[in-house]
C-alpha positions as CSV (number, residue, x, y, z in Angstrom):
1,M,0.1,0.0,0.0
2,K,2.7,2.4,0.9
3,K,4.4,2.2,-2.5
4,Y,1.2,3.4,-4.2
5,L,0.7,6.2,-1.7
6,K,4.2,7.4,-2.8
7,L,3.1,7.9,-6.3
8,I,-0.1,9.6,-5.2
9,M,1.9,12.0,-3.1
10,L,4.0,12.9,-6.2
11,F,0.8,14.1,-7.9
12,V,-0.3,16.0,-4.8
13,G,3.1,17.8,-4.9
14,L,2.5,18.7,-8.5
15,S,-0.3,21.1,-7.6
16,G,0.8,24.7,-7.5
17,C,4.2,24.1,-9.2
18,D,5.1,25.7,-12.4
19,Q,7.6,23.0,-13.3
20,F,8.1,19.4,-12.2
21,F,11.8,18.9,-11.3
22,P,12.0,16.5,-8.3
23,E,15.0,17.3,-6.1
24,R,16.4,13.7,-6.3
25,L,16.4,13.8,-10.2
26,D,20.0,13.1,-11.3
27,L,20.4,15.4,-14.3
28,S,24.0,14.1,-14.9
29,R,22.4,10.8,-16.1
30,S,20.1,10.3,-19.1
31,P,16.7,8.7,-18.4
32,M,17.6,5.4,-20.0
33,T,20.8,5.3,-17.9
34,V,18.8,5.8,-14.7
35,L,16.5,3.0,-15.9
36,L,19.4,0.8,-16.4
37,E,21.4,1.6,-13.3
38,D,18.5,2.0,-10.8
39,Q,15.9,-0.5,-12.1
40,I,17.3,-3.2,-14.3
41,Q,20.8,-3.9,-13.1
42,P,20.0,-4.1,-9.4
43,R,17.3,-6.7,-10.1
44,Y,19.7,-8.9,-12.1
45,T,22.2,-8.6,-9.4
46,S,19.6,-9.8,-6.9
47,L,18.6,-12.6,-9.2
48,V,22.2,-13.9,-9.5
49,S,22.5,-13.7,-5.7
50,E,19.3,-15.6,-5.1
51,A,20.1,-18.2,-7.8
52,S,23.5,-18.7,-6.1
53,N,21.8,-19.1,-2.7
54,L,19.5,-21.8,-4.4
55,R,22.4,-23.7,-5.8
56,N,24.2,-23.7,-2.5
57,L,21.2,-24.9,-0.6
58,A,20.5,-27.6,-3.2
59,S,24.1,-28.9,-2.6
60,E,23.7,-28.7,1.2
61,F,20.4,-30.5,1.0
62,C,21.8,-33.3,-1.2
63,L,24.7,-33.8,1.4
64,N,22.3,-33.8,4.3
65,P,18.7,-34.5,3.0
66,D,16.6,-33.8,6.1
67,N,13.3,-32.0,6.4
68,K,14.9,-28.7,7.7
69,N,17.2,-28.4,4.6
70,F,14.4,-29.3,2.3
71,G,12.2,-26.6,3.8
72,L,15.0,-24.1,3.5
73,L,15.4,-25.1,-0.2
74,Q,11.7,-24.7,-0.9
75,Q,11.7,-21.2,0.7
76,Q,14.7,-20.2,-1.2
77,W,13.1,-21.4,-4.4
78,R,10.1,-19.1,-3.7
79,T,12.4,-16.2,-3.1
80,T,14.3,-16.8,-6.3
81,M,11.1,-17.0,-8.2
82,L,10.0,-13.6,-7.0
83,S,13.3,-12.2,-7.8
84,W,13.0,-13.5,-11.4
85,Q,9.4,-12.1,-11.6
86,S,10.7,-8.7,-10.8
87,A,13.8,-8.9,-13.1
88,E,11.7,-10.2,-16.0
89,A,9.0,-7.5,-15.6
90,V,11.4,-4.6,-15.8
91,S,13.1,-6.1,-18.9
92,Q,10.4,-8.1,-20.5
93,L,10.7,-6.3,-23.8
94,M,14.2,-7.4,-24.4
95,L,13.6,-11.0,-23.1
96,E,10.6,-11.5,-25.2
97,E,12.5,-10.7,-28.5
98,N,15.3,-13.0,-27.6
99,M,13.1,-15.8,-26.1
100,E,15.2,-15.7,-22.9
101,S,12.3,-16.1,-20.5
102,W,11.8,-19.9,-21.5
103,R,15.1,-20.7,-19.9
104,F,13.8,-19.5,-16.5
105,Q,10.2,-20.3,-16.5
106,F,8.0,-22.4,-18.8
107,W,4.4,-21.1,-18.5
108,P,1.6,-21.5,-19.6
109,D,2.1,-25.3,-19.5
110,K,-1.2,-26.7,-20.7
111,K,0.1,-30.1,-21.4
112,N,2.3,-30.6,-18.3
113,L,5.5,-30.7,-20.4
114,T,7.5,-29.7,-17.3
115,G,6.4,-32.8,-15.4
116,R,6.7,-35.2,-18.3
117,K,10.2,-34.0,-19.2
118,V,11.5,-34.0,-15.6
119,E,10.1,-37.5,-15.0
120,A,11.7,-38.7,-18.3
121,R,15.1,-37.2,-17.3
122,L,14.9,-38.8,-13.8
123,K,14.2,-42.2,-15.5
124,S,17.1,-41.8,-18.1
125,A,20.1,-44.0,-17.4
126,T,22.3,-41.7,-19.4
127,P,20.9,-38.2,-19.5
128,I,22.6,-35.7,-21.9
129,P,24.1,-32.6,-20.4
130,L,21.4,-30.3,-19.1
131,L,22.4,-27.3,-21.1
132,S,22.0,-29.3,-24.3
133,D,18.6,-30.5,-23.2
134,S,15.3,-28.9,-23.4
135,V,15.3,-25.3,-22.0
136,I,12.2,-26.4,-19.8
137,L,14.5,-28.5,-17.7
138,Q,17.0,-25.6,-17.1
139,G,14.8,-23.2,-15.1
140,L,12.6,-22.6,-12.2
141,S,9.7,-24.5,-13.6
142,A,11.7,-27.7,-13.4
143,S,13.1,-27.2,-9.9
144,E,9.5,-26.2,-8.7
145,Y,8.5,-29.7,-9.9
146,L,11.4,-31.3,-8.0
147,L,10.8,-29.4,-4.8
148,F,6.9,-29.2,-4.7
149,D,5.3,-32.0,-6.7
150,S,4.4,-35.3,-4.9
151,R,5.7,-37.4,-7.7
152,A,9.0,-35.8,-7.6
153,N,9.1,-36.5,-3.8
154,D,8.5,-40.1,-4.5
155,A,11.5,-40.0,-6.8
156,L,13.5,-38.4,-4.1
157,A,12.7,-41.3,-1.8
158,L,13.3,-44.0,-4.4
159,K,16.1,-42.6,-6.5
160,K,18.0,-40.0,-4.4
161,S,21.2,-40.2,-6.5
162,E,19.2,-39.4,-9.8
163,Y,17.1,-36.7,-8.1
164,C,20.0,-34.9,-6.6
165,Q,22.1,-35.1,-9.8
166,F,19.3,-33.5,-11.7
167,L,18.5,-30.8,-8.8
168,M,22.2,-29.8,-8.7
169,E,22.4,-29.6,-12.6
170,N,19.2,-27.6,-12.6
171,T,20.3,-25.0,-10.0
172,E,23.7,-24.8,-11.6
173,A,22.1,-24.1,-15.0
174,L,19.8,-21.5,-13.4
175,F,22.8,-19.6,-11.8
176,A,24.8,-19.9,-15.1
177,N,21.9,-18.4,-17.1
178,S,21.3,-15.6,-14.6
179,M,24.9,-14.7,-14.7
180,E,24.8,-14.6,-18.6
181,L,21.7,-12.3,-18.4
182,Q,23.3,-10.0,-15.9
183,Q,26.4,-9.7,-18.1
184,N,24.2,-8.7,-21.1
185,W,23.0,-5.6,-19.0
186,E,26.4,-4.5,-18.1
187,K,28.3,-1.9,-20.0
188,S,29.0,-3.0,-23.6
189,G,26.7,-6.0,-23.1
190,N,24.2,-6.9,-25.9
191,Y,21.1,-5.7,-23.9
192,Y,23.0,-2.6,-22.6
193,L,23.9,-1.4,-26.1
194,K,20.3,-2.0,-27.4
195,L,18.7,-0.2,-24.5
196,M,21.0,2.9,-24.9
197,A,20.2,3.0,-28.7
198,M,16.5,3.5,-27.7
199,E,17.0,7.1,-26.6
200,R,18.9,8.2,-29.7
201,G,17.3,9.1,-33.0
202,Q,14.1,10.8,-34.1
203,Y,11.9,7.6,-33.6
204,A,13.6,6.2,-30.5
205,P,11.0,5.3,-27.9
206,G,12.9,6.6,-24.9
207,L,12.0,6.1,-21.3
208,D,8.3,6.7,-21.6
209,G,8.2,4.2,-24.5
210,W,10.0,1.6,-22.5
211,V,7.8,2.0,-19.4
212,L,4.5,2.1,-21.2
213,N,5.4,-0.9,-23.4
214,S,6.7,-2.8,-20.4
215,L,3.4,-2.1,-18.7
216,D,1.4,-3.2,-21.7
217,A,3.3,-6.5,-22.0
218,Q,3.0,-7.1,-18.2
219,T,-0.7,-6.6,-18.2
220,S,-1.3,-8.8,-21.2
221,R,0.5,-11.5,-19.2
222,L,-1.4,-10.8,-16.0
223,K,-4.7,-11.1,-17.9
224,K,-3.6,-14.6,-19.0
225,E,-2.4,-15.4,-15.5
226,L,-5.9,-14.9,-14.2
227,A,-8.0,-16.0,-17.2
228,L,-6.4,-19.4,-17.6
229,P,-7.0,-20.8,-14.1
230,L,-10.3,-19.1,-13.5
231,G,-11.6,-20.1,-16.9
232,K,-15.0,-19.1,-18.5
233,N,-17.1,-22.0,-17.2
234,R,-14.9,-23.7,-14.5
235,T,-11.7,-23.2,-12.7
236,N,-8.4,-25.2,-13.6
237,L,-5.9,-24.3,-11.0
238,F,-3.3,-26.5,-12.8
239,L,-3.0,-23.8,-15.4
240,A,-2.1,-21.2,-12.8
241,E,1.5,-19.8,-12.7
242,S,3.6,-21.4,-9.8
243,W,0.6,-23.6,-8.7
244,R,2.8,-26.4,-7.3
245,S,4.6,-23.9,-5.0
246,Q,1.2,-22.1,-4.2
247,Q,2.4,-18.5,-4.8
248,S,0.5,-17.5,-7.9
249,L,-0.9,-14.4,-6.5
250,E,2.4,-13.5,-4.9
251,N,4.0,-13.5,-8.2
252,I,1.3,-11.0,-9.4
253,R,2.0,-8.7,-6.4
254,T,5.7,-8.7,-7.4
255,V,4.9,-7.8,-11.0
256,L,2.6,-5.0,-9.8
257,A,5.3,-3.6,-7.5
258,T,7.8,-3.5,-10.4
259,A,5.2,-1.7,-12.4
260,D,4.9,0.8,-9.6
261,S,8.7,1.4,-9.7
262,L,8.8,1.9,-13.4
263,V,5.9,4.5,-13.2
264,A,7.6,6.2,-10.3
265,L,10.7,6.6,-12.5
266,A,8.7,7.9,-15.5
267,I,7.1,10.5,-13.3
268,E,10.5,11.5,-11.7
269,Q,12.1,11.9,-15.2
270,S,9.2,14.0,-16.6
271,A,10.2,17.2,-18.2
272,N,7.4,19.2,-16.6
273,Q,4.3,19.2,-14.4
274,E,2.0,18.6,-17.3
275,Q,3.9,15.6,-18.6
276,A,4.0,14.0,-15.2
277,A,0.3,14.5,-14.5
278,L,-0.5,12.4,-17.6
279,W,0.5,9.3,-15.6
280,Q,-2.2,9.9,-13.0
281,G,-4.7,7.4,-14.6
282,I,-2.1,4.6,-14.4
283,V,-1.3,5.5,-10.7
284,L,-4.8,5.3,-9.7
285,A,-5.4,2.0,-11.4
286,L,-2.3,0.5,-9.7
287,N,-3.6,1.8,-6.4
288,R,-6.9,0.1,-6.9
289,L,-5.1,-3.1,-7.7
290,S,-3.1,-2.9,-4.6
291,L,-6.2,-2.4,-2.4
292,A,-7.8,-5.4,-4.2
293,M,-4.8,-7.7,-3.5
294,Q,-4.1,-6.4,0.0
295,N,-5.8,-9.2,1.9
296,L,-5.7,-11.9,-0.7
297,P,-3.7,-15.1,0.1
298,Y,-0.6,-16.2,-1.8
299,D,-2.3,-18.6,-4.2
300,F,-5.5,-19.3,-6.1
301,T,-6.3,-22.4,-4.3
302,T,-6.4,-20.8,-0.9
303,A,-8.5,-17.9,-2.2
304,I,-11.0,-20.2,-3.7
305,E,-11.2,-22.3,-0.5
306,Q,-11.9,-19.1,1.4
307,G,-14.9,-18.5,-1.0
308,R,-13.2,-15.5,-2.6
309,I,-13.5,-16.3,-6.3
310,E,-15.5,-13.2,-6.9
311,E,-12.6,-11.1,-5.7
312,L,-10.4,-12.9,-8.2
313,H,-12.7,-12.0,-11.1
314,Q,-12.8,-8.4,-9.9
315,L,-9.1,-8.5,-9.9
316,K,-9.2,-9.5,-13.5
317,E,-11.4,-6.6,-14.3
318,Q,-9.2,-4.2,-12.6
319,I,-6.2,-5.4,-14.6
320,N,-8.3,-4.8,-17.7
321,S,-8.9,-1.3,-16.4
322,L,-5.2,-0.8,-15.9
323,S,-4.6,-1.9,-19.5
324,Q,-7.0,0.7,-20.7
325,Q,-5.3,3.4,-18.9
326,I,-2.0,2.3,-20.3
327,V,-3.4,2.7,-23.9
328,K,-4.8,6.2,-23.0
329,T,-1.6,7.4,-21.5
330,A,0.4,6.2,-24.5
331,G,-2.0,8.1,-26.7
332,K,-1.5,11.3,-24.7
333,L,2.3,10.9,-24.6
334,Q,2.3,10.0,-28.4
335,V,4.0,6.6,-27.6
336,P,3.4,3.7,-30.0
337,L,2.7,0.4,-28.2
338,G,4.2,-2.7,-29.6
339,F,7.7,-1.7,-30.5
340,N,10.6,-4.3,-30.1
341,S,14.1,-3.9,-28.8
342,S,15.5,-3.0,-32.2
343,D,13.5,0.2,-32.4
344,G,15.8,3.2,-32.3
345,D,18.5,1.5,-34.1
C-alpha cells in the first residue's frame, strides 16, 4: 500500500508548481541510464544472488537430505522465483524478443510438459548434459516440480542419487543463465547497447516508450495469469502460474510492485508538471489493484477455498482497467505500443 501512496503524493506535490523537477532527479544521467542503473541492473544482481543461494542450498540438501534443509530449499526457491518475476517484468521487452524467459520459466504449461520432461530425465540411465537438453529443464519450472510435486518427492525417496544429480544440474544451470543475463545488461553487453540505442534518433521510444510498453506487456501476461486458471465456465488451477509452490498471487504482487517502480521513474524523469500528470490514470489504477490484492492469500487455491473467487474475477477486471489506462496514457504521450528492442537502431 505504501508504495502506491508514494506515487499519489507525487501528484499532490505537483499542484501549484510551475515545473516538475524533483530534487532527487539526477540530471547528470540520461533517463535510460537511470532506468538501467537504478531499475534493471540491481534486479539482475539480486537474481544472480538468489540463484547462487538456491544452488548452495541444493548442494547442502543433497549432502544432508533432512526436512529442515528441504524446507529451506523450498523457501529459497520461492524467493528466487519472486526475484525472477521482478527482473523479468522490468526487462520483459528485451527478453521476449530473444526468447530468454523460457530458460527460466515455462508457462503456460497446458500439457504438463514440465512434469513429463522432468520424469523422463529422472528415469534416463544416461541423460545428456542439461544445457544441451530442453530449456524447460533448465529453469525454475523444473526445480519447482522437483521441490513441490508429490511425484518428484516419490523419486527423491526411491532414486535419491538421480534426483540430486538433476537438482544440482538444474540449479547450476539457473545460476549460469542468470549470470549470462546479468552480463548482457552490463556496459558493452548486448542488452545494454540495445537499450542505450533506444534514446537516440528521431523515432527512438525513450524512457516513456520503454515504461509504457513494459506495462502493456505485463498486463497482457497478467490477464492470462488470471484468465487461464479461472476459466470461462470452470476453474482449472493446474493452469495457474507457480501452482505447485502455491504462490501464484504473490507473483502478481511482485509484478505490480515492479510496475509501480517503473511508473515512479517515469514521473520523476518527466520534463514538466503537465507531462508528469499524464501518468495519473495509471497511478490510480495501480492503487486500486493494490487495495484489491491487499488481503488476498498467496495462491488461487487458498483464495477459492476461502470463498473469494468473486474477488479474483474483480481483480481480472481491474487489470483490464489498468490496461485501458496504459493505452490512454500512451496516446496522450504519443508513444506507440508494440515496439521491439531493435526500435531506435
